[in-house]
LUMPA-827806 format. One record per residue (C-alpha): x, y, z; residue number from 1; residue in three letters. Coordinates in nm, 4 decimals, padded with zeros to 6 digits. Example, Ala and Ser with C-alpha at 12.3 -4.5 7.8 and 13.67 -1.06 7.14 Angstrom:
BEGIN
<site><c1>01.2300</c1><c2>-00.4500</c2><c3>00.7800</c3><nr>1</nr><rest>ALA</rest></site>
<site><c1>01.3670</c1><c2>-00.1060</c2><c3>00.7140</c3><nr>2</nr><rest>SER</rest></site>
//
This chain:
BEGIN
<site><c1>01.3816</c1><c2>-06.1520</c2><c3>01.6687</c3><nr>1</nr><rest>MET</rest></site>
<site><c1>01.6274</c1><c2>-05.8682</c2><c3>01.7238</c3><nr>2</nr><rest>ILE</rest></site>
<site><c1>01.4931</c1><c2>-05.5787</c2><c3>01.5134</c3><nr>3</nr><rest>CYS</rest></site>
<site><c1>01.7279</c1><c2>-05.3001</c2><c3>01.6259</c3><nr>4</nr><rest>SER</rest></site>
<site><c1>02.0407</c1><c2>-05.2416</c2><c3>01.8258</c3><nr>5</nr><rest>ILE</rest></site>
<site><c1>02.1531</c1><c2>-04.9244</c2><c3>01.9991</c3><nr>6</nr><rest>GLU</rest></site>
<site><c1>02.4888</c1><c2>-04.8720</c2><c3>02.1593</c3><nr>7</nr><rest>GLY</rest></site>
<site><c1>02.8384</c1><c2>-04.7355</c2><c3>02.1081</c3><nr>8</nr><rest>LYS</rest></site>
<site><c1>03.0109</c1><c2>-04.7763</c2><c3>01.7725</c3><nr>9</nr><rest>LEU</rest></site>
<site><c1>03.3391</c1><c2>-04.9493</c2><c3>01.8553</c3><nr>10</nr><rest>ILE</rest></site>
<site><c1>03.4722</c1><c2>-05.0171</c2><c3>01.5071</c3><nr>11</nr><rest>ARG</rest></site>
<site><c1>03.3586</c1><c2>-04.9470</c2><c3>01.1523</c3><nr>12</nr><rest>ARG</rest></site>
<site><c1>03.4817</c1><c2>-05.1299</c2><c3>00.8419</c3><nr>13</nr><rest>MET</rest></site>
<site><c1>03.3337</c1><c2>-05.1155</c2><c3>00.4915</c3><nr>14</nr><rest>PRO</rest></site>
<site><c1>03.0873</c1><c2>-05.4015</c2><c3>00.5438</c3><nr>15</nr><rest>MET</rest></site>
<site><c1>03.1148</c1><c2>-05.4802</c2><c3>00.9149</c3><nr>16</nr><rest>GLU</rest></site>
<site><c1>03.0616</c1><c2>-05.2806</c2><c3>01.2310</c3><nr>17</nr><rest>VAL</rest></site>
<site><c1>03.1102</c1><c2>-05.3564</c2><c3>01.5992</c3><nr>18</nr><rest>PHE</rest></site>
<site><c1>02.8551</c1><c2>-05.2094</c2><c3>01.8407</c3><nr>19</nr><rest>ILE</rest></site>
<site><c1>02.8877</c1><c2>-05.2375</c2><c3>02.2178</c3><nr>20</nr><rest>GLU</rest></site>
<site><c1>02.5668</c1><c2>-05.2720</c2><c3>02.4173</c3><nr>21</nr><rest>VAL</rest></site>
<site><c1>02.5848</c1><c2>-05.3169</c2><c3>02.7947</c3><nr>22</nr><rest>GLY</rest></site>
<site><c1>02.9390</c1><c2>-05.4540</c2><c3>02.7882</c3><nr>23</nr><rest>GLY</rest></site>
<site><c1>02.8692</c1><c2>-05.6975</c2><c3>02.5017</c3><nr>24</nr><rest>ILE</rest></site>
<site><c1>03.0119</c1><c2>-05.6220</c2><c3>02.1569</c3><nr>25</nr><rest>CYS</rest></site>
<site><c1>02.8048</c1><c2>-05.7283</c2><c3>01.8549</c3><nr>26</nr><rest>TYR</rest></site>
<site><c1>02.9409</c1><c2>-05.7795</c2><c3>01.5039</c3><nr>27</nr><rest>LEU</rest></site>
<site><c1>02.6954</c1><c2>-05.6694</c2><c3>01.2350</c3><nr>28</nr><rest>LEU</rest></site>
<site><c1>02.7250</c1><c2>-05.7207</c2><c3>00.8601</c3><nr>29</nr><rest>ASN</rest></site>
<site><c1>02.6187</c1><c2>-05.3992</c2><c3>00.6858</c3><nr>30</nr><rest>VAL</rest></site>
<site><c1>02.5933</c1><c2>-05.2649</c2><c3>00.3301</c3><nr>31</nr><rest>PRO</rest></site>
<site><c1>02.8366</c1><c2>-04.9916</c2><c3>00.2238</c3><nr>32</nr><rest>LEU</rest></site>
<site><c1>02.5474</c1><c2>-04.7454</c2><c3>00.2270</c3><nr>33</nr><rest>SER</rest></site>
<site><c1>02.5099</c1><c2>-04.7966</c2><c3>00.6022</c3><nr>34</nr><rest>THR</rest></site>
<site><c1>02.8781</c1><c2>-04.7917</c2><c3>00.6975</c3><nr>35</nr><rest>SER</rest></site>
<site><c1>02.9293</c1><c2>-04.4723</c2><c3>00.4981</c3><nr>36</nr><rest>SER</rest></site>
<site><c1>02.6722</c1><c2>-04.2775</c2><c3>00.7042</c3><nr>37</nr><rest>VAL</rest></site>
<site><c1>02.7742</c1><c2>-04.3969</c2><c3>01.0504</c3><nr>38</nr><rest>LEU</rest></site>
<site><c1>02.9222</c1><c2>-04.1476</c2><c3>01.2987</c3><nr>39</nr><rest>PRO</rest></site>
<site><c1>03.2781</c1><c2>-04.1550</c2><c3>01.4332</c3><nr>40</nr><rest>GLU</rest></site>
<site><c1>03.3916</c1><c2>-04.4548</c2><c3>01.6364</c3><nr>41</nr><rest>GLU</rest></site>
<site><c1>03.2945</c1><c2>-04.4091</c2><c3>02.0017</c3><nr>42</nr><rest>GLY</rest></site>
<site><c1>02.9682</c1><c2>-04.2343</c2><c3>01.9110</c3><nr>43</nr><rest>SER</rest></site>
<site><c1>02.6205</c1><c2>-04.3649</c2><c3>01.9939</c3><nr>44</nr><rest>PRO</rest></site>
<site><c1>02.4510</c1><c2>-04.5439</c2><c3>01.7063</c3><nr>45</nr><rest>VAL</rest></site>
<site><c1>02.1244</c1><c2>-04.7252</c2><c3>01.6340</c3><nr>46</nr><rest>ARG</rest></site>
<site><c1>02.0704</c1><c2>-04.9705</c2><c3>01.3486</c3><nr>47</nr><rest>LEU</rest></site>
<site><c1>01.7758</c1><c2>-05.1768</c2><c3>01.2288</c3><nr>48</nr><rest>PHE</rest></site>
<site><c1>01.8753</c1><c2>-05.5423</c2><c3>01.2424</c3><nr>49</nr><rest>THR</rest></site>
<site><c1>01.7929</c1><c2>-05.8883</c2><c3>01.1175</c3><nr>50</nr><rest>ILE</rest></site>
<site><c1>01.9321</c1><c2>-06.1982</c2><c3>01.2835</c3><nr>51</nr><rest>MET</rest></site>
<site><c1>01.9849</c1><c2>-06.5074</c2><c3>01.0721</c3><nr>52</nr><rest>MET</rest></site>
<site><c1>02.1033</c1><c2>-06.8473</c2><c3>01.1884</c3><nr>53</nr><rest>ILE</rest></site>
<site><c1>02.2929</c1><c2>-07.0352</c2><c3>00.9212</c3><nr>54</nr><rest>ARG</rest></site>
<site><c1>02.4585</c1><c2>-07.3688</c2><c3>00.9915</c3><nr>55</nr><rest>GLU</rest></site>
<site><c1>02.4220</c1><c2>-07.3061</c2><c3>01.3659</c3><nr>56</nr><rest>GLU</rest></site>
<site><c1>02.6101</c1><c2>-06.9769</c2><c3>01.3319</c3><nr>57</nr><rest>ASN</rest></site>
<site><c1>02.4011</c1><c2>-06.6672</c2><c3>01.4125</c3><nr>58</nr><rest>PRO</rest></site>
<site><c1>02.4691</c1><c2>-06.3566</c2><c3>01.2050</c3><nr>59</nr><rest>GLU</rest></site>
<site><c1>02.3398</c1><c2>-06.0040</c2><c3>01.2574</c3><nr>60</nr><rest>LEU</rest></site>
<site><c1>02.2759</c1><c2>-05.7690</c2><c3>00.9670</c3><nr>61</nr><rest>TYR</rest></site>
<site><c1>02.2416</c1><c2>-05.3958</c2><c3>01.0309</c3><nr>62</nr><rest>GLY</rest></site>
<site><c1>02.0889</c1><c2>-05.1100</c2><c3>00.8341</c3><nr>63</nr><rest>PHE</rest></site>
<site><c1>02.0872</c1><c2>-04.7336</c2><c3>00.8792</c3><nr>64</nr><rest>ALA</rest></site>
<site><c1>01.7367</c1><c2>-04.6898</c2><c3>00.7351</c3><nr>65</nr><rest>THR</rest></site>
<site><c1>01.4098</c1><c2>-04.8730</c2><c3>00.7622</c3><nr>66</nr><rest>GLU</rest></site>
<site><c1>01.3856</c1><c2>-04.8895</c2><c3>00.3798</c3><nr>67</nr><rest>LYS</rest></site>
<site><c1>01.7157</c1><c2>-05.0787</c2><c3>00.3550</c3><nr>68</nr><rest>GLU</rest></site>
<site><c1>01.6015</c1><c2>-05.3099</c2><c3>00.6332</c3><nr>69</nr><rest>TRP</rest></site>
<site><c1>01.2669</c1><c2>-05.3852</c2><c3>00.4649</c3><nr>70</nr><rest>LYS</rest></site>
<site><c1>01.4109</c1><c2>-05.4366</c2><c3>00.1165</c3><nr>71</nr><rest>ILE</rest></site>
<site><c1>01.6780</c1><c2>-05.6698</c2><c3>00.2562</c3><nr>72</nr><rest>PHE</rest></site>
<site><c1>01.4067</c1><c2>-05.8778</c2><c3>00.4257</c3><nr>73</nr><rest>GLN</rest></site>
<site><c1>01.2156</c1><c2>-05.9102</c2><c3>00.0979</c3><nr>74</nr><rest>LYS</rest></site>
<site><c1>01.5245</c1><c2>-05.9929</c2><c3>-00.1104</c3><nr>75</nr><rest>MET</rest></site>
<site><c1>01.6549</c1><c2>-06.2741</c2><c3>00.1106</c3><nr>76</nr><rest>ILE</rest></site>
<site><c1>01.3249</c1><c2>-06.4585</c2><c3>00.0714</c3><nr>77</nr><rest>LEU</rest></site>
<site><c1>01.3836</c1><c2>-06.4987</c2><c3>-00.3022</c3><nr>78</nr><rest>LEU</rest></site>
<site><c1>01.5423</c1><c2>-06.8183</c2><c3>-00.4349</c3><nr>79</nr><rest>PRO</rest></site>
<site><c1>01.9041</c1><c2>-06.7553</c2><c3>-00.5322</c3><nr>80</nr><rest>GLY</rest></site>
<site><c1>01.9318</c1><c2>-06.4293</c2><c3>-00.3354</c3><nr>81</nr><rest>VAL</rest></site>
<site><c1>02.1007</c1><c2>-06.4854</c2><c3>-00.0021</c3><nr>82</nr><rest>GLY</rest></site>
<site><c1>02.2102</c1><c2>-06.2269</c2><c3>00.2514</c3><nr>83</nr><rest>PRO</rest></site>
<site><c1>02.5518</c1><c2>-06.1700</c2><c3>00.0925</c3><nr>84</nr><rest>LYS</rest></site>
<site><c1>02.4047</c1><c2>-06.0903</c2><c3>-00.2485</c3><nr>85</nr><rest>LEU</rest></site>
<site><c1>02.1331</c1><c2>-05.8741</c2><c3>-00.0901</c3><nr>86</nr><rest>ALA</rest></site>
<site><c1>02.4049</c1><c2>-05.6753</c2><c3>00.0923</c3><nr>87</nr><rest>LEU</rest></site>
<site><c1>02.5955</c1><c2>-05.6324</c2><c3>-00.2346</c3><nr>88</nr><rest>ARG</rest></site>
<site><c1>02.2818</c1><c2>-05.4999</c2><c3>-00.4038</c3><nr>89</nr><rest>ILE</rest></site>
<site><c1>02.2189</c1><c2>-05.2534</c2><c3>-00.1193</c3><nr>90</nr><rest>LEU</rest></site>
<site><c1>02.5855</c1><c2>-05.1519</c2><c3>-00.1272</c3><nr>91</nr><rest>SER</rest></site>
<site><c1>02.5596</c1><c2>-05.0619</c2><c3>-00.4961</c3><nr>92</nr><rest>ARG</rest></site>
<site><c1>02.2040</c1><c2>-04.9285</c2><c3>-00.5199</c3><nr>93</nr><rest>LEU</rest></site>
<site><c1>01.9943</c1><c2>-04.7124</c2><c3>-00.2913</c3><nr>94</nr><rest>THR</rest></site>
<site><c1>01.6553</c1><c2>-04.8426</c2><c3>-00.1776</c3><nr>95</nr><rest>PRO</rest></site>
<site><c1>01.4921</c1><c2>-04.5859</c2><c3>-00.4081</c3><nr>96</nr><rest>ASP</rest></site>
<site><c1>01.6968</c1><c2>-04.7064</c2><c3>-00.7070</c3><nr>97</nr><rest>GLU</rest></site>
<site><c1>01.6049</c1><c2>-05.0690</c2><c3>-00.6324</c3><nr>98</nr><rest>ILE</rest></site>
<site><c1>01.2395</c1><c2>-04.9720</c2><c3>-00.5968</c3><nr>99</nr><rest>TRP</rest></site>
<site><c1>01.2405</c1><c2>-04.7738</c2><c3>-00.9181</c3><nr>100</nr><rest>SER</rest></site>
<site><c1>01.4232</c1><c2>-05.0444</c2><c3>-01.1170</c3><nr>101</nr><rest>ALA</rest></site>
<site><c1>01.1854</c1><c2>-05.3151</c2><c3>-00.9932</c3><nr>102</nr><rest>VAL</rest></site>
<site><c1>00.8744</c1><c2>-05.1058</c2><c3>-01.0598</c3><nr>103</nr><rest>MET</rest></site>
<site><c1>00.9881</c1><c2>-05.0081</c2><c3>-01.4103</c3><nr>104</nr><rest>SER</rest></site>
<site><c1>01.1149</c1><c2>-05.3593</c2><c3>-01.4922</c3><nr>105</nr><rest>GLY</rest></site>
<site><c1>01.4669</c1><c2>-05.2333</c2><c3>-01.5612</c3><nr>106</nr><rest>ASP</rest></site>
<site><c1>01.6554</c1><c2>-05.5644</c2><c3>-01.5655</c3><nr>107</nr><rest>VAL</rest></site>
<site><c1>01.9626</c1><c2>-05.4069</c2><c3>-01.7286</c3><nr>108</nr><rest>GLU</rest></site>
<site><c1>02.0073</c1><c2>-05.1619</c2><c3>-01.4415</c3><nr>109</nr><rest>PHE</rest></site>
<site><c1>01.9886</c1><c2>-05.4403</c2><c3>-01.1802</c3><nr>110</nr><rest>LEU</rest></site>
<site><c1>02.2378</c1><c2>-05.6536</c2><c3>-01.3769</c3><nr>111</nr><rest>LYS</rest></site>
<site><c1>02.5102</c1><c2>-05.3940</c2><c3>-01.3183</c3><nr>112</nr><rest>LYS</rest></site>
<site><c1>02.5474</c1><c2>-05.5181</c2><c3>-00.9624</c3><nr>113</nr><rest>THR</rest></site>
<site><c1>02.8290</c1><c2>-05.7766</c2><c3>-00.9415</c3><nr>114</nr><rest>PRO</rest></site>
<site><c1>02.6843</c1><c2>-06.1241</c2><c3>-00.8924</c3><nr>115</nr><rest>GLY</rest></site>
<site><c1>02.3507</c1><c2>-06.0486</c2><c3>-01.0565</c3><nr>116</nr><rest>ILE</rest></site>
<site><c1>02.2845</c1><c2>-06.2116</c2><c3>-01.3888</c3><nr>117</nr><rest>GLY</rest></site>
<site><c1>01.9851</c1><c2>-06.1771</c2><c3>-01.6152</c3><nr>118</nr><rest>LYS</rest></site>
<site><c1>01.7818</c1><c2>-06.4502</c2><c3>-01.4435</c3><nr>119</nr><rest>LYS</rest></site>
<site><c1>01.8352</c1><c2>-06.3098</c2><c3>-01.0932</c3><nr>120</nr><rest>THR</rest></site>
<site><c1>01.7553</c1><c2>-05.9565</c2><c3>-01.2124</c3><nr>121</nr><rest>ALA</rest></site>
<site><c1>01.4354</c1><c2>-06.0809</c2><c3>-01.3786</c3><nr>122</nr><rest>GLU</rest></site>
<site><c1>01.3414</c1><c2>-06.2697</c2><c3>-01.0615</c3><nr>123</nr><rest>ARG</rest></site>
<site><c1>01.3951</c1><c2>-05.9539</c2><c3>-00.8540</c3><nr>124</nr><rest>LEU</rest></site>
<site><c1>01.1658</c1><c2>-05.7586</c2><c3>-01.0846</c3><nr>125</nr><rest>VAL</rest></site>
<site><c1>00.8902</c1><c2>-06.0205</c2><c3>-01.0949</c3><nr>126</nr><rest>VAL</rest></site>
<site><c1>00.8932</c1><c2>-06.1319</c2><c3>-00.7328</c3><nr>127</nr><rest>GLU</rest></site>
<site><c1>00.9633</c1><c2>-05.8007</c2><c3>-00.5575</c3><nr>128</nr><rest>LEU</rest></site>
<site><c1>00.7162</c1><c2>-05.5834</c2><c3>-00.7470</c3><nr>129</nr><rest>LYS</rest></site>
<site><c1>00.4096</c1><c2>-05.6565</c2><c3>-00.5314</c3><nr>130</nr><rest>ASP</rest></site>
<site><c1>00.6109</c1><c2>-05.6414</c2><c3>-00.2077</c3><nr>131</nr><rest>HIS</rest></site>
<site><c1>00.7678</c1><c2>-05.3040</c2><c3>-00.2862</c3><nr>132</nr><rest>LEU</rest></site>
<site><c1>00.4650</c1><c2>-05.1140</c2><c3>-00.4185</c3><nr>133</nr><rest>LYS</rest></site>
<site><c1>00.3708</c1><c2>-04.9788</c2><c3>-00.0765</c3><nr>134</nr><rest>SER</rest></site>
<site><c1>00.7289</c1><c2>-04.8787</c2><c3>00.0111</c3><nr>135</nr><rest>MET</rest></site>
<site><c1>00.8181</c1><c2>-04.6630</c2><c3>-00.2819</c3><nr>136</nr><rest>GLY</rest></site>
<site><c1>00.9060</c1><c2>-04.2976</c2><c3>-00.2917</c3><nr>137</nr><rest>PRO</rest></site>
<site><c1>00.7471</c1><c2>-04.2554</c2><c3>-00.6327</c3><nr>138</nr><rest>ILE</rest></site>
<site><c1>00.3752</c1><c2>-04.2323</c2><c3>-00.6814</c3><nr>139</nr><rest>ALA</rest></site>
<site><c1>00.2617</c1><c2>-04.5600</c2><c3>-00.8337</c3><nr>140</nr><rest>GLU</rest></site>
<site><c1>00.1412</c1><c2>-04.4005</c2><c3>-01.1563</c3><nr>141</nr><rest>ASP</rest></site>
<site><c1>00.4766</c1><c2>-04.2341</c2><c3>-01.2197</c3><nr>142</nr><rest>VAL</rest></site>
<site><c1>00.6742</c1><c2>-04.5527</c2><c3>-01.1886</c3><nr>143</nr><rest>SER</rest></site>
<site><c1>00.5435</c1><c2>-04.7733</c2><c3>-01.4648</c3><nr>144</nr><rest>GLY</rest></site>
<site><c1>00.5577</c1><c2>-04.6884</c2><c3>-01.8279</c3><nr>145</nr><rest>GLN</rest></site>
<site><c1>00.6708</c1><c2>-04.3237</c2><c3>-01.7933</c3><nr>146</nr><rest>PHE</rest></site>
<site><c1>00.9990</c1><c2>-04.4155</c2><c3>-01.6233</c3><nr>147</nr><rest>VAL</rest></site>
<site><c1>01.0914</c1><c2>-04.6830</c2><c3>-01.8775</c3><nr>148</nr><rest>ALA</rest></site>
<site><c1>00.9869</c1><c2>-04.4616</c2><c3>-02.1709</c3><nr>149</nr><rest>GLU</rest></site>
<site><c1>01.1766</c1><c2>-04.1612</c2><c3>-02.0341</c3><nr>150</nr><rest>ALA</rest></site>
<site><c1>01.4951</c1><c2>-04.3681</c2><c3>-01.9972</c3><nr>151</nr><rest>ILE</rest></site>
<site><c1>01.4600</c1><c2>-04.4881</c2><c3>-02.3568</c3><nr>152</nr><rest>GLU</rest></site>
<site><c1>01.3923</c1><c2>-04.1337</c2><c3>-02.4814</c3><nr>153</nr><rest>ALA</rest></site>
<site><c1>01.7083</c1><c2>-04.0022</c2><c3>-02.3166</c3><nr>154</nr><rest>LEU</rest></site>
<site><c1>01.9223</c1><c2>-04.2823</c2><c3>-02.4580</c3><nr>155</nr><rest>THR</rest></site>
<site><c1>01.7862</c1><c2>-04.2021</c2><c3>-02.8043</c3><nr>156</nr><rest>VAL</rest></site>
<site><c1>01.8888</c1><c2>-03.8385</c2><c3>-02.7440</c3><nr>157</nr><rest>LEU</rest></site>
<site><c1>02.2459</c1><c2>-03.9586</c2><c3>-02.6832</c3><nr>158</nr><rest>GLY</rest></site>
<site><c1>02.2660</c1><c2>-03.9841</c2><c3>-02.3046</c3><nr>159</nr><rest>TYR</rest></site>
<site><c1>02.4391</c1><c2>-04.2882</c2><c3>-02.1606</c3><nr>160</nr><rest>ARG</rest></site>
<site><c1>02.1898</c1><c2>-04.5366</c2><c3>-02.0196</c3><nr>161</nr><rest>ARG</rest></site>
<site><c1>02.3427</c1><c2>-04.5147</c2><c3>-01.6721</c3><nr>162</nr><rest>ASN</rest></site>
<site><c1>02.3032</c1><c2>-04.1347</c2><c3>-01.6628</c3><nr>163</nr><rest>GLU</rest></site>
<site><c1>01.9522</c1><c2>-04.1566</c2><c3>-01.8037</c3><nr>164</nr><rest>ALA</rest></site>
<site><c1>01.8428</c1><c2>-04.4078</c2><c3>-01.5376</c3><nr>165</nr><rest>GLN</rest></site>
<site><c1>01.9787</c1><c2>-04.1985</c2><c3>-01.2529</c3><nr>166</nr><rest>GLN</rest></site>
<site><c1>01.8246</c1><c2>-03.8667</c2><c3>-01.3592</c3><nr>167</nr><rest>ILE</rest></site>
<site><c1>01.4876</c1><c2>-04.0239</c2><c3>-01.4483</c3><nr>168</nr><rest>VAL</rest></site>
<site><c1>01.4620</c1><c2>-04.2000</c2><c3>-01.1126</c3><nr>169</nr><rest>ARG</rest></site>
<site><c1>01.5748</c1><c2>-03.8920</c2><c3>-00.9211</c3><nr>170</nr><rest>ARG</rest></site>
<site><c1>01.3216</c1><c2>-03.6725</c2><c3>-01.1035</c3><nr>171</nr><rest>THR</rest></site>
<site><c1>01.0399</c1><c2>-03.9222</c2><c3>-01.0464</c3><nr>172</nr><rest>ALA</rest></site>
<site><c1>01.1258</c1><c2>-03.9321</c2><c3>-00.6775</c3><nr>173</nr><rest>THR</rest></site>
<site><c1>01.1418</c1><c2>-03.5531</c2><c3>-00.6496</c3><nr>174</nr><rest>GLU</rest></site>
<site><c1>00.8107</c1><c2>-03.4814</c2><c3>-00.8232</c3><nr>175</nr><rest>ILE</rest></site>
<site><c1>00.6401</c1><c2>-03.7721</c2><c3>-00.6426</c3><nr>176</nr><rest>GLY</rest></site>
<site><c1>00.3154</c1><c2>-03.7462</c2><c3>-00.8396</c3><nr>177</nr><rest>LYS</rest></site>
<site><c1>00.1810</c1><c2>-03.8586</c2><c3>-01.1719</c3><nr>178</nr><rest>LYS</rest></site>
<site><c1>00.2900</c1><c2>-03.6295</c2><c3>-01.4547</c3><nr>179</nr><rest>PRO</rest></site>
<site><c1>00.0238</c1><c2>-03.5250</c2><c3>-01.7043</c3><nr>180</nr><rest>GLU</rest></site>
<site><c1>00.2100</c1><c2>-03.6856</c2><c3>-01.9928</c3><nr>181</nr><rest>SER</rest></site>
<site><c1>00.5404</c1><c2>-03.8345</c2><c3>-02.0977</c3><nr>182</nr><rest>LEU</rest></site>
<site><c1>00.6225</c1><c2>-03.4980</c2><c3>-02.2556</c3><nr>183</nr><rest>GLU</rest></site>
<site><c1>00.5726</c1><c2>-03.3078</c2><c3>-01.9276</c3><nr>184</nr><rest>SER</rest></site>
<site><c1>00.7769</c1><c2>-03.5709</c2><c3>-01.7426</c3><nr>185</nr><rest>PHE</rest></site>
<site><c1>01.0621</c1><c2>-03.5340</c2><c3>-01.9955</c3><nr>186</nr><rest>LEU</rest></site>
<site><c1>01.0510</c1><c2>-03.1544</c2><c3>-01.9566</c3><nr>187</nr><rest>LYS</rest></site>
<site><c1>01.0923</c1><c2>-03.1951</c2><c3>-01.5793</c3><nr>188</nr><rest>GLU</rest></site>
<site><c1>01.3833</c1><c2>-03.4312</c2><c3>-01.6354</c3><nr>189</nr><rest>ILE</rest></site>
<site><c1>01.5581</c1><c2>-03.1990</c2><c3>-01.8811</c3><nr>190</nr><rest>LEU</rest></site>
<site><c1>01.5185</c1><c2>-02.9045</c2><c3>-01.6407</c3><nr>191</nr><rest>LYS</rest></site>
<site><c1>01.7127</c1><c2>-03.1007</c2><c3>-01.3794</c3><nr>192</nr><rest>ARG</rest></site>
<site><c1>01.9929</c1><c2>-03.1914</c2><c3>-01.6201</c3><nr>193</nr><rest>MET</rest></site>
//
């Protein structure tokens, strides 16, 4: 298995990059989140990789961070989630947003990614939860009920659901520990708004 590649960035496109290693140029499929953080063409670069052979055609997938790499590996094991859909998810959502949505059971948030319907979003929540517990940026106790309740509380206060999800997840990530109560968690969230 090829788990990383290091070389010179020859060409960067939104979801593909070319990296030259020892005179050989490799084409890697990447999420937008990876291509957006790559250096200028001609610069040295290192990406985490996964090689997949489909219909006798090998494909390399590259990721700027280990979290993206690990989440991609977990997602492609799920029925109905192939590498293209997994790349789309990682292009739209950060690993922390995926983690937070899965841990809080936020199917609606996951459904906003093109190509993800209710059933796929529910499958992601159910089947990824155990795999992602150890990876998350948020302390386990913060993630569960407090995140979902805080999102609901903010929508009741008139915030758009999208805004509420982003600020709640960002706050949970930043505090990184279990709040004393939902009230104290909401106070932290409102301070950051």
